[in-house]
Steps between C-alpha positions, in 0.01 A plus 500: 500500500607181334859511633396540869268193470807293424703608796559258790705525818662179632677452827883505428676164497846406395358405159472882428886517483592558137742673280213724371454636853871560537502674148232735613697601814805565279306703238567875572174603359296252714686601829580859421302632808572207723790452752558169300668721228835513692539124529599225253253209532568133432305176540686434811436839656129467418492148646635651820246783486210272429622262796509787729147619412346163504630456857412842615172526701485874431479446124229379256659474155304420180575453138284699258389298206330598169350225297721239688821704445695634800521887432591640842499498887303646781558494871328586821827557690614624827176381654512629851238375739594751773420785253235310314676605184671357179668646196392430144775445230450408149684457176355435151797346319342456157528850338255407230225493774577836657221760493225238478370535856670198634680670787186685605320171502777326706517772755111479527540121564760579773260742661215241490735227649602737776131547591450128508795452723330733760841554661623776257341833560758718321669440164803696388669524166792701369564638147788676362386867447578465124277179467181661395348171394544346849377818673184482275450138606516577856264807481252303295485243785426763762862536640566850638841670495659483839855630478793520273848369584818456278296558182243237599128606550346290763133436491259359758160342493285426802323162460 
């Protein structure tokens, strides 16, 4: 697929901070299935978030780029060496690129990265039970339903 060939993941830096990112987080359609929907985001709040993530050894945050344009974020978060586990979290902010396989490709890359790290044996991800797109992404990448809590379906993938 031509779109997928143009997707790149770049480790997060402060240069990712932009009004566009803030606008995604304040767009009710983009975050309708995310816990971000209940917050108002600003450049300052995202600067604080990004600073925390960049200094958090249990997080690996990446910008998702399409043809050099920043279109979303993905994270291996809650990396827990004692459990050999991590969570995958992702957001495609550019709505015109939804449904083109980008999220599936990005999750696949996070699975591959986890294998390369050799310290992560279990990946987990949560999806709102109404978010059929995200659920399909996880199932396509071999995640298995684990349990449901508070309208979130949790998935697991053994690496």
